[in-house]
Each structure stands twice: as C-alpha cells, then as structure tokens.
C-alpha positions, 0 to 999 in steps of 0.5 A: 508488488513483485508482480508489478516490479516484474512487469515494470522490468519487462516493459522497460526492456521491451521499450528501451532494449536493455535490462534493468534492476528495479527495487520498490520503496515498499512491498505490499501484501497480496491483493493490496493496491499501491496508489503511490510508489517509488521505484529505484532503477539501475542498469549496467549502462548510464540511464538517460530518462526524459519526459519522452522516455516516460511517455514511451515506457507508459505506452508499454505498461498495462493500464493500471501501472503508470510512471508519473514522475522521475528524478536522478539519484546518487549512486548507493541511494537507499530507497527503502531507508529514504522513505519518510512515511508509509500509509495504508488505507483499508476500506470496509463497509457495513453493508452488502456490495452495490456493484460499483465497478472496480471499487467494490472488489477493493472493499471488505463487506460486513453484513453484520453490525459493527461497533464503530466506537469500539473500532476507533478506540482499538485503532487508537491503541496502536498509536506510538512505539510498540513491539509488534511481534504478534502482528507480523508473519514470517519475519526472522526471530532476529528482526527488529519488531519495534515500530512507531505508528504516527497515525491510526484511525477509523473514519467514514468516507463518502467517496474514494478515487472519484467514486461516490458511495451510497452506503456506509464505507469506512477507511482504516488509515495507518501511517508509520516509517515502516511496517513488518510483513502483513502487519497492517493486515493483522492490525485490521483483523484485530480492529474488526474483531473488536468491532463485531457485535455478537 
C-alpha cells in the first residue's frame, strides 16, 4: 500500500499544485489488493475539497485507484485508531486457472485435493482473543500480540466483483479491529497446510 499512497500524493500535487501528507487506515502486504480504504490527507494550508475536486483528482489517478467519497475530520483525528473493523478475503481454487482476465491472478490455485471440512475447522480456531506472536513478521518484541478475531471462515463462492466462476473458488474471510504484519497471510498458509490431502 505505500505505493498507492505515493501515487495518491503525486496525483494530488499534480492536480492541485501543492503537496500533502497522506496516511491510510490500514496497510496491506505485497500483492494484496485493497477494495475499500480510507486515507487521511493533511497539508500546510486549508484543504477545500468538493465533488468537482474529486473528479479532477480521479482524472489524474491511474484506473485502479479511485476516490469514491470524502469528509472533513477534526484536527488530530487518529484514522488508524478510528477503524471499527478490517476485513480480508483470500481467494483460492481447487483447480487450475481458466484465464479469466484480471481475476485469476488474484486467486491462489491448488491442483491437489483440499479437505474443506478440515480447513473450515482450522479457520474457526482463530475466532476469539489469542496471542498471535507466531502469526506475524517483523513486529518489535515489545509489540502487543493480542488480537480479537470476530469472524474467520472458509466458504465457496460462485462470483466475485462481477465475475462468475466455472470452477470451485473459495474465500477465506477474516475480520478484526486490527492485524499484525503479515498475520492474515500466515493464517491462510496454516489453513491451507491443514487442508492439503497427502
């Protein structure tokens, strides 16, 4: 997500001719796509932003980044602490890719059989308040590793973002107020390890 923030700042300065600082409500790991994200924007001058400004900014952003809405916030507003929940959805298929443009690259494909019952049971184990030290990377030893997972499940889906699938595609969905670095990615790896039928 730092790349997205950098592009956002550059596009803002190109559009309005003054620099801003920008902070996202959540970070994402490499190759993870954010479908909905809030960004806090600050500048040395008063920011006046309207629907017309939003259209102007979107005209200078790449096609895969769009400003959908905006609102004023009080000085000192903590955008990260204000998040009520964060949700991740990891897609994987128990089949080889079928070359659906722009979608298959976002799906992890397994040709080998996967035991969905075991995977669902493994996903349920993450529910509740747990110490996730073994499910993170690069956090400081003094960090708080306790997290409460309020939803963790594996379900089969037939469509996603307007695309219909002609093979079995599954979604691992997990919700919490916050996650550690690479926490969800490691959780997904653990669930897939449980589900691999040897």
